[in-house]
N, C-alpha and C positions, 0 to 999 in steps of 0.2 A: 429262712424262706421269706418270700414276699408277703409280709403280714398285713398289707393294706389292700390286697386284692391282686392285681397283676401289674407288671411293669409298665403297662400302657398308661397308667395313671400319671407317670412322670413326664410323658411326652405328648399326651393326647390334647389336641386342640378342642376347645369347648364348642365344637359343632358335632352333631352326630347324625346318623342316617335317618333314624326314625324320629317320631315325636318323643323326645326324651322325657324321663321323669322331670328333668329340669324345666321342661316346657310347661308342665302342669303344676309343678310343685312350688309352693311358696317357700323360698329358702329359709331354713331354720325349722320348718315343720318336719316331723319325723317321717322317713320313708317307710315303705311297706317291707323293707328289709332293714330294720332299725339296728343301730349299733348299740352296744352296751351290755348285752347278755344277762338275762335274769331268768329264773324259773317263774312259774305262775304263782298267783297269790297264795296258793295253799301249799307252798313248798318250804324249803329250808329257811327262806328269808322271812316267812310269815310266822312270827313267834310271839304274837301279842299276849297269848294266854299262858306262856311258859313261865314257870317260876324263875325269878331272878337269882343270880348266883353271886355270892360275895367273893372277896379276894381270896379267902382261905380255900373255898371250893375250887376257884380257878387254879390255885397252886397245886392242888392234889388231882386235878383232872388229867387223865392219862390220854395223850393223843394216839391216833392209830399208828401202828407199827407195821410196815409192809414186810412181808417175808423176803428173804434174800436167796436168790438162785444165781450162783456165780456163772457169769458169761465172760469169757476171755476174748477180747477183740484185739487182734494183732495186725499191725501194718507198719511198714518201714522199720521193723525191728522193735517197735514199741508195743507193749502189751497193756491194754486198759481193761480193768475189771469193772463190768457193769452188772451189779447185783439186781438191777430192776429192769433188765432188758425184757423180761417175761411180761411186763405190762403192755407190750406192743400187741395186744390181742383184745380188741374192743368187746368182743362177744364172750370172752372168757368169764364165767361166773365169779371167779376169784378177783378178777380185775374190777368187775362191777361192784362187788361187795366192798372192796377196798375204797373205791371212789365214794360209794354211799357212806362208808364209815367216816371219810373225811368231811362230807357234807353234814353228817350228823354232829361231828365235832364242832364245825362252824356254828351250827344251831345252838349247841350247848354253851360254847365258849362266849358267844356274843349275845346270849339271850338277855343279859342285863342292859343291852342297848336297844331293846325292842321299841321303847317309847321314843327314843331319839330317832331311830330309823323311820318310824311312822311319821314323826314330825317333819323330818327332812323330805320324805317322799311327798307328803301333802303340800309343803311349801313350794316344792319344785313344780308339781303338776298344777298348782294354783297360779303359776306364772303363765300357763298355757291358755291361750284363748280357745275356749271349748268349741264354739261355732265360728268357723273361719273358712276362707276360701283364698285361692291363689289368684294372682293377676292373670287374667285371660290372655292367651296368645293366639293371634290369627295365623292360621295355616290352611291354605288351599280351600278357602271359603267357609271355614268354621273357626269359631273361637273355642279353644280348649282350656280347661282349668280343672282343678280338683277342689273339693271342699270337705270339711269335717263336720260331723254332727256331735252334739254334746254327749260325752261319755263313751263315744265309740273309739276303738283303738286304731282303725284303719281309714284310709282315704276313700272317697267316692269320686271316681274319675268321670268327667262329664264333658259335653260339648254343646254348642249352639250354632246354628247357621248364622252367617253374617247378614242377617235380615232383621229388621225391626219387628219385635214381637215374637221372635223365634222361640220355640219351646226347648227346654233342656232335654238332652238325650244322655242317659247314663250308660257309659261304656262298661265300667266295672264298679260294683259295690264290693270292695275288698273285705268288708266286714262279713258279708255273706259267703264269699269264696273261702275265707279262712275258718269258717265254722267246722269244728271237729278235728282241727289240726293243731298240734302242740307248737308247730312251727309253720309259718306260711310266708313266702316271699314272692311277690309279683315283681318280675325283673324290671329294673329301672328303665330299661329301654324296650318299648313296644312300638309297633309299626302300623300305620294306617295306609291302606292301599290308595293309589292315586285317584281312583274313582270314588273314594270315601265310603266304600261299601263294606270293607272288611278290616278287622284288626287282628294281627298276629302277635301273640304274646307268650312269654315264658313263665312257668311257675315251678318253684322249688318247695317241697314240703318236708325235705329231709335235712336241709342245712348243709349240703355238700356242694352247692352251686352247680348242680346238674339239673338243668331246667327242661321240663317237658313243654313243647310248643303246642299251642292250640290256636285255632282260627275261629273267630266269631263273625257271623253275618250281622252287621249293624243295622240292616233294614228290618230284621225281624227278631234279633236277639238270640238266634239259635247258634249252637256250636256245630261246625262242620265235622265230618267224621275223621278228618286228618288229625292225628296225634303223633308227635315226633319226640321220643324220649332222648335223654342224654345229650342235650345241646347246650350251647353257651347262652341261649335265651335272648339273642339279639337279632331277630329276623329283619330283613331289608327287602322291600318290594321293588321289583322291576317296574318299568313304566307301563306295562300292559295291564296292570291291575289284577293279574291272574297268577303271577309267579312271584315267589319270594325266595331269597337266599338265606341260608342259615349255616351255623358251624356245629360240628360234632366234637365231642370230647373223647379222649382215650382213657385208659385205666388210671393214668396219673392225673386226670382232670385237665389235661392240656387240650385246648382247642386246636385240632390238627387237620380237619377236613372242612371244606366248604362245598355245600351242595345246593341245588335249587329244586324247589317243589312247585308243580303246577296244580292249581286247585282242581279237584275232581279226579285226580289220578292216584293210584296206590303209592304210598310212601316208599315201598320197595323198589319203585322205578326211578326214584330221584337220582339225578345225575351228579356225579362228583365233578366239581369244577376245578378244585385245587386240593392237593394233598401235600401237606408239609411233613416231609419225612425226617428232617433233622430234629431230634428231640430237644435241642437247645432253643428251638423257636416255637412259638404258638402264633395263631392267626386271629385277627379281629376283622370286623366287617362294619362298613358304614357307607352312607350315600353322600355325595357332594351336595352342598347347599344349592348349587345350580340345578340339581336333580338330573344331571346328564350322565353321571357315572356312579357305578357301585365300586367301591374300593376295598381291596383286601390288603391288610398290612401284616406282614410277617415280622415278628418281634422277638429278639433275644435281648439279653441285658446290655449289649453294646452295639447292636446293629439292627437295622430295619430294612425291609424291602416292600415297596408298594406296587400292587398290581391294580389295573383298572379294567372294568367291563362297561361297555356302552349300555346304559340303562334302557335305551330304546331297542337295542339289538343284543339282548342278553345271552343269546346262544353263541355269540362270537367269543373266541378264546380271550382270556385276560392278557393284558399287555403290561410288562414291567416298565416302570419309569426309569429305574437304574438297575444295572446288574448288582447282585448281592456282593457287598464289599465289607470286609472286616472293619469294625469300629466306625462304620458310616451310619449314623442315625439321621433319618429324615422323615418329615411328614408333609403331605401334599393336599392341596385343595384345588379344584378346578375353577378357572376364571377366564371367560371370554376367549376361548381358543388357545388357552395355555394352562400350565400348572404352576401354581405358586408353591414354593417349597422352602420349608425351614430345614436347613442342613448344617451339620457340624463338620463337613469336609473342609479341612484346613481352617476350621473356625470353631474352637472349643466352646465359645459362648453362642454359637449359631449365627447364621446369616439367612436372609431371605432372598430368594432368587426366582426368576420366571423361566419356565421351560416350555417353548412353543410346542403345539401339537399340529401335525400335518393333517391334510384333508382325509387321509386314510386312517387317522387315529394314532399314528406312530409319533413318539416323542423325538424331537430333534435336539439332542444334547449338545450339538456343536454351536448353538446360538443361545446360550444361557445369558440372561440379563440379571445383573445384581440390583435388587430393589433396596434392601437395607443391609449395609455391610457389617462385617464382624467388628466388634469393639471389645477391647480387653476389659473395660469397666462396666459393660452392660450385657446382661443376659437376655436373649430373646426367648421367652417362655412358650408362647404360642401366638396364634393369630386367628382372626375371623375375617373372611373376605366376602364383601358384597359386590354388586355389579359396579358401583361407582366409587366405593371406598374400601379401605383396608384398615382394620384396627389391630394393632400389634401390642401384645402384653409384654412389657420389658421389666427388668429388675435391676436397680442401681443401688449399691450400698445397702442391700437388704430390703429396700422399699420398692413396691410394685407400682408401675406406671402404665397408663393406657395411652398409646400414641395413635392418632388418627391421620391417615394419609389419603388425600384426594387424588384419584387416578387422573383427573383432569388437570392437575397441577396446583400450584400454590404452596404456601408454607404448611408444614406439618403442625398439628396441634396436640398438646398433651392435656388430658383430663387430670386435674389436680385434686389432692385430698388433704384434709386438715389434721387428722389425728397423728400423734407421734409414731404410732405403730398400728397397722391395720391390715385388712385382707380385701382383695377385690378380684372378681372373676366375671367372665362373660356369662350372661344368663341365657334366656331363651331367645335366640335369634334364628328364625325359621324362614324369613322371606329374603330371597336373593337380591331383589332390586329395592330393598328397604333403604330409606334415607335416615333411619334412626337405628341406634345401637342400644340394646338393653344390657345392663350389667348390675351386679349385686355387690354392695359394699357393706362392710361392718368393721368394727374395731373391738377392743376389749371393753369399751364403754358404750359403744353404739350398736344397737340391735341391727340385725340384717335388714338392709334397705334396698329396694329395687328402684333403679333409675332408668329413665329413657333419655338418651343423649341424641340431640339433633345434629347429625354429622355435618350439615352445611352451615347452620347458624351458630353452632356450639352452645346452644341453650340446653338446659337440663330440667327434666320433670321428675319429681319424686312420685313414683306410682304407689308405693306401699312400704311401710316399715313394720317389721315384726312387732306385734303388740305383746308387751311383757306385763303381766299382772302382778298382784301381790305387793303393790306399792312401789314398784321399781321406778326410780328416776335416774336417768343417765348422769345428771349433774352431780350426783352424790359420789361419783367414782372418778379416779384419776389413773391414767396409764402413763407408762414411761418406756423409753428405749435406751438402755445403758449398755456398757461394754465391760467385759471381764478380760483378763489376760491369761492365756494358757501357758503351760510350762515352757513351750518353745517360743513364746513371745507373740503368738498369734492372738489377735483381738477377737473375742467371741461376743456376738450381740445377745442381749437378753431383753425380752418384753415382760413388763410387769403391770399389774392392775391391783388397786386397793381402794378402800374407802378414803375419801378426802380427809375425814376426821381422824384418820390413823396417824399416830406419831411414828414416822418411819425410823427415826434415829434412835429409838429405844430398843429395837429388836422385837420381832413379832413371829408368831407361827407362820410358816411359809411352805407352800407346796410348789415344787419345781418339776416341770414336765419337759420331756424331750422325746424325739423320735430318732432322727439322724441316720437315715438309710435311703437307698434307691434314688437319691437326688430329689426326694420329696421334701419340700419346704414346709415347716410348721408355722404357718402364718397366724397372726394374732386376730383370730375371728372372735366374734361375740359368743359367749358360752353362758347361757342362763343358769345352768346348774351351779357354776362356780360362785354365783351370788350367795349361795348358802354358806360358803366358806368366808367370803369377803365380809358378809354381815356379822360374822362371828369373830372378826378381827384378824383374819388371815390375809396374807399377800399371795396372789397367784402369779406364777412366772413361767415363761417358756424360754428354755435355753436353745438357741439356734445353732446347735453344734455342727461340726463338720460331718458330712455324710448326707446332709440335705443340699439344697442348691440356693440358699438364701443369698449368698454372696457370689454366685456365679458357678460355672461348671467346675472350676478348680476346687470349690468348697466340697463338692461331691467327691472328686477324685482323691482329696486328702482325707476322706473318711470311709474308704472302702478297701477291700482286698488287703494288701500288705501294710496299709496305713489305717486299718480299722480302729486301732487302739486310740487314735486321736479323738474319736467320738466319745470314748469313755473318759479320757483325761480332760477333754473340754468340759464335760458335764461336771466333773469334780472341781475344776477351776471355777466354774460358774457358781457352784455351791459355796466354795470358799469365799468368793468375792461378795456374795450376798450376806455372808456372815460378817466379813471384815468391814463392809460398808453399813452394817447395822440394819439391813433390811430384815434379816432373819435372826432369830434367837437361836443360839447353837443347839440347845436341847429341844427345839421345836421345828427342826428342818425336816421336811418330808419329800420323798421323791416318787414319781409315778411315770410309767411308760408302758406301752402295749405293743405286742407283736414284735417287730424288729426293735422297737423301743423297749420291749421286755428283755431282749438280749442285753441292751444297755443297762437295765436295772440289775440283771444277774451279774454283769461284769463289775459294776461299781460296788455291789455288795461284797464281792470277793476282794476288791482292791482297797476300798475304804469303808468298811462296815461301821466304823466309829463315827462317821461324819453325819449319819442320818438317824433320826429318831424313829423312823418308820418308812417302809417302802411298799408300794402297791405295784404289782407286775400283772398286767392283763394279757392273757393268752401269749405268754412269753416264749420266744424262740431261744432255747437255752442249751439244747444238746447238739451243738454245731457239727461236730465231727461225724457222729453216727447218722444224723439226718442227711448231711451232704454226701455221705457214702451210699445212701439208699436211693437208687434211681427210680424205684417204684413209688416213691412219695411224690405228691404233686409239687411241681415247681423246682425240683432239685436241679435237674440238668440245665434249666434255663438260667440258673443263678450262680453258676460257677464263676462268672465274671464279677459278681458282687462280693462273694465271700471267699472264693478260691475253690479249687478242686483238691480234696484231701488225698487223692491218689498221687498228687504231686507232693514230694516230701517237703519241699520248702513251704508250700501252702499248709500242709498238715501240721508242721511244727509251729507255724505262726497261729493257726486257728486253735490248736491245742493249748497255746499259751494264754488264751483268753476265754475259751469256751466255759460258760458258767457252770455247767454240769460237771465238767472234768476238773474244775478248780475249786470245788467245795472242799473246805478244810476244817480241821478241828479247832474252831475258834468261836468267839461270840459274834452273833449276827443280830441286827436290830429287828424289831417286830416286822413281820412280813405277811401281807395278804396277797394270795395268788388266785387268779381266776382262769377258768378254762371252759372249753366247750367240747362235749363228747364227740360231736360230729364235725369238728373244725376241719376244714379242707386246706387251710393255710398253715397253721401250726397244729400238728397232730396232738390230740389230747394227752398222749403219753409223755410228751416232753415236760410240761409243767408237773405232771403227776410224779414222774421219776425224780425230777429235781427236788420236789418237796420231800419225797421219801429219803433221798440221799442227805439233804440238809438235816432232817430229823435224826438220822443215824450218826451225824458227825458234829453238829454244833454243840457248843459247851455252855450255852446260856439257857435261861428259862423264859425267854421272850416268846410271845405268841407267834406261831407259824401256822397259817390258815390256808387251806386250799378249798375253793368253792368251784365245783364243776356244774355247768348247766347241762342237764342230762338230755335235753332235747335240742339244744342250740349248737351253733357252729362258731365261726370266727367272729361274726358280727353279733352274736348273741341272740336274744329273743326278738320277736317282732311285735309291732304295735307302738303307738306314740306315747303311751303312759307306762306300760309294763317295764320297759327298759330302765326306767329311772329307779326301780327297786335295787338294782345293783349299784347305781350311783349312791343311793341312800346307805347301802351297806358299806361302800368304800369310805364315804365321808364320816359315817359313824365310827368306823375303825380308826380313822385319823383323829377325829375330835375326842374320842375316848382316850387316846394316848396323850392328848393335851390336857385331859381332865375337864373337858367341856361336856357337860351332861345334857344340854338342851340348846 
């Protein structure tokens, strides 16, 4: 399943309809729906007062044993026996008891690492600037920003009028909103009405990504009586300041309907504007930067369709830019009487073209103009369009580039970067006629930095760099971009970072990470948590395996469907290369991946369990066949083009050949830490739970096998800017303990 959220992440341009979290947030600060997943401080991870256990006690400690209830699953003449199918019952007391027993086992087994975990947690949060604020963004007469107060877990969202001496207005103090909730997520996208009087926003307190919409009157701070449950949480205002559009979710958590609501009217009277009846598609909602159109994008794994509604005449029916077409993916933004479109029609790496709009609002596809042509060696990832300029994000040989095009003519200009491997993305750009472009840059050694680029003069201002405490100095670390060779001769890029004082050629402990799915590239962003490993002599590396899009669209196509195994063999080839080139000591090589990257971890464990000294699998998608046969599970039908449809025998046979759960065997496995979320909407909790149970029943070694489940969290784990790092501390302590590093 799409374990990073939704497929829209892989194609979304970094412009959104509402004032995004990105507008307010300082990149690198934790959002109010934090990733990482931990329980609260009084949970299984809090073990400071528990008696330490010596090696003899660990050897005799008996792990939980799940009961077996035979379930025969037959398809295409193949019968699979699933003894743990019964775990697919979240509210079954036996299921809860088993998960609790696993958490208790983690507590007992790792209690000797309590001091190390505490030290790791403290040094990580000591790197966070306690009192901080984001770079303000001007939008419609107000500067918007968020700030943190010392010791508080959540953001305080604020604004000030664009007037000298203006007073701060608090939109949300999320610390107050989150009180009394074990889980609290304020949706990253909330929307301010055009008259600046109202904010519509979504809240999830269950961790299933089902948001309840609320409307707040910003003039007096009161909540309006309108409350709309079960939404996608991304409302968009029409230009009348009284009407907003929103999406509803079905039982599989698919956003399938778009409605609009007028303030002061009963929600029961809300009109359905669009209903997506094809279960392979879901819908998203945004507003053009020009503020002239509200756009609905219908998305499946290999196709999209965009509809537009006039934001000034929102009662008019939506108009499709193109008819729905198999394997045609495109994204559109409005610009001066035309649509600018990123399309893969006859262009695997995408092209940019302009589609005129007639006076009646109809598109005239007969007069398409090509702006940036398709190129075999350059991927067009996305774009931001201003009135006078276009900024295109491209990728060549794995490196990201920002290309500036002046609509008035003249030579294109590229914004250049210095690090050997890095990450860059558009930041908060909310003004259509702006002459500046804001972007965020980081690398494995450079903290997240916000720049403002002057589109005409090509000058650049550094607005802010993420402050990293606890003695961090970027000059103490070194990054590299190297290449491994896969079994089929394909060259696979790897990003690495380590302390400059490290002697690389002697072999070192190394943590290798990868994702490799949905065309999502794993870029080399700064990661302050990793410093805790680097400062203890580790090398941290990212394998840019096939299944992402680091090297273009073909890189994705070569790591999906009937070529999915390339993702796994690429990762193994990278691990071998790091050992052969003496970056990694053979008995101190570790692997980590989450979500669809957890599938990767499960596959390489079955294929080469001897290669790794320890593996961490976060919310892993491991029961491929059973999950992709269950159309009641979120995201299944929309992802047949990613994994295959097991109702097709050819797909079934291929998926069965690598499915981690189905290929567990009676052999030795390395130490393994698995994390899960009881309310995960992306990877259902029972996948990792069943996987661990089956591994326990079959593996022939005495290596630790640990399953930690966040009992109140979902796919992204716990909320709050500090709390999430308790799981990071757990993970790093698990790895360091296997290396014999005690502090």
